[in-house]
Phi, psi and omega in degrees: 000145184283160181286132179281142185242135175288117175237186178290346181256002177119197180279126185216159171288158183311318181297321177292322178297316180293321183289324179294323177299319177295313181295327173299312178294321176302310182296317177294324176292314179303316178296319180296315181298321185286325182290324180277002181082020181295328186255019176297132182280332179274140178275126181282129176263129180264142175285137185275136183280153178304324185290336181283333181286141174284132181264136175297145178276136184262000000 
């Protein structure tokens, strides 16, 4: 039997600790992306800055 490792979920085999770490990282990344609007269905429209607009020559 594999040596048990103490993790934040209790004593687990090393393979489970690695799997938990990958899942925790995936959930954290998904939550961060959701907070920044990566999963928004509406397309965000950006306002055009004045420097991007062509100025007429006088």
